[in-house]
C-alpha positions, 0 to 999 in steps of 0.5 A: 516441516516445510520451507518458508517458500513451500508455505508461501506456495501453499497459500497461493495454491489454496487461496482464491480472490474473494468475490467482486463488488462495485463500490463508490470510489470514495470507499475504495482506498486500499481495495484491489481492482478486479477490473481495469478502470477506463478514463471517461474523458481526455486529460486535460479535458481541454487545452488550457494555460499552465500559468498565470499570464496572457493568451495570444497569437505567437505570430504577433510576436515573430519580430519581437525583441528588445529593440522591437517591443510589441504591444497587444490590446487586452480584450478580455479575461479567462479564469479557471472554470470560465464558460464564455471565451473571448476571441483573440484576433491579430494584435490582441491578448487575453488575461488568463489564469492557471487552468483557464481554457485557451480561448479561440484564436490564441495558440500560446501563453506568455507568463506574466513574469515576462510581460509589461502591462499598461492601461489595456495594453501589454508589451513583450520583447521576445518571441514565443513559440506556439504552445508555450506554457500550454497544456494540450487536451489529451496530452496526459491520456485520452478517453478510453485509456486503461488507467490501472491493471487488475490486481492494483491496490488503490492508494490515495494517489490512485484514488485521485488519478481515477477521480480526475479521469471521471471515474466514480465507481470501481470493481474491487475484490471484497475485503476479507472478513478477519477474526483474531483470537489470542489464546492463553490463560497467562496473558492479560490485556495491558493495564489489567491486574496481574495475578502471579504467573501472568504477563501483559499481552503484546499479541492483541495490541500487535494484531490490532496495530498491524491491521490498523497500519494496513488500512481498512477495518480493524478486527476485534481481538477475542481472548480465549482460555486454554481449554479445548472447549473454549478454543472449539467454541471460539473457532466455531463462532469465528468461522460463522462468517470469517474468511480468515481466522488468525490465532496466536498460541496453542499450536505447538505440542504442549498439553495446553495446545489445542488449536489443531485438534479444535480445528479438525473437530470443526471440519478444517483440513490441515494444509501444513503445520511447522515451517523451517523458520525461526522464530515461528516454527510451529505455524499452522495453516488450515482450510474449510471450503474457502475459509482459512485458519492461520495459527501463529505461535504465542511468542510475540516475535513469532507473531510479528514474523507470522503477520509480515511474512505469512498473513500478509501473503494470504491476505494479498491473495484473498484480496486479489493483489497482482503481486502478493506479498512478501516482496523481498528486496536485497541489502548488505550486512554492515556487520557479521551476523550468525544465523540459526544452525538449521532453519532460516532466521527471520531477523529484525534489523535496521535498514538505511540507504547509503551511497553504496546501497541498502545497508542492513544493521543487525540488532540484538535481542532476537529471541521470539519472546523479545520485542524491545528491538522493534523500536529500532527495527524497520525490516525483517531479514531472511538469514540462511543457516550459518555465519554471514560476513559484513557485506553479505547480500540478504533478502529483506522485507520492510515492516508495516509503518 
């Protein structure tokens, strides 16, 4: 048996980022950058108005005041996207809209709220400094600037930032090809007909929903009977092109637990089996070349822990993420909580943010076969062995939304 930290280190030791591909930016959501993208243009691309107002020369307003109003003659209009621009000379102004290019001769903008407008004339009673309500070319970044580091996962805001900088394609690590196998003669997909001794399957829907929440392709779940021949056949098929096979059930020491034997028969090298954690101790990690099998126990609570702590780590490594999961944060217990006697307990809790910091609220029904507390849980808390008083600081990770 190895520790949780040793298991996480083993993934990093053996898993390498997948090959790199060039892809259109529109297809890059949730992908991890393999090359730092560089801006192709200044941002803003040109000096422009930040408001709807009037472009003018600040020198014309130097003496403006309530007792000394200044009249300026309107000589044109500039909307966002306008091509030809009027010139602003002494005593002149141009109507300008947000995003419009600051016309030649003008060096500042008067927002329309401070302007009195007449027939072809505007009047101001206050001075304005150069650059008022103006966005200057390149003030955010300049062409050639590095926008993100290698290993950055692209979220919608990142896609928008790259698009505005003129980037149409990116180099990203290939998304892992995943195969999902749910073993067990006793499980029936929800809505099916149950025979005596059978139960509705939670693991298949859990796997499907977990990958759906992560974004990207959602692998199909395959159900596998509890025979050695069936497990070998399912693994053989999965390993034809999968980078990572995730299984549930069949990894303990029962007469129907065939995963380790089946994997070995297909040339998969066992990297470890059993982790000092509760739930999910009989966890299997195997490797064949750069293909991996992560075998999770069959109890749904253990599957959840395996996905959030172990599968997330392994996938982040394959995807080339710079900070592979799990990213532990710290919070404080609101009540006394007893851990396991020998192993780290990965407990489902409710996290809230208070004036005093992050609060961790213990929940009941922590058994590995129980899932009902997941309606309220939003974090998994790593609880060392022993009893921990209210106020004790413990590490946690947030559950996938």
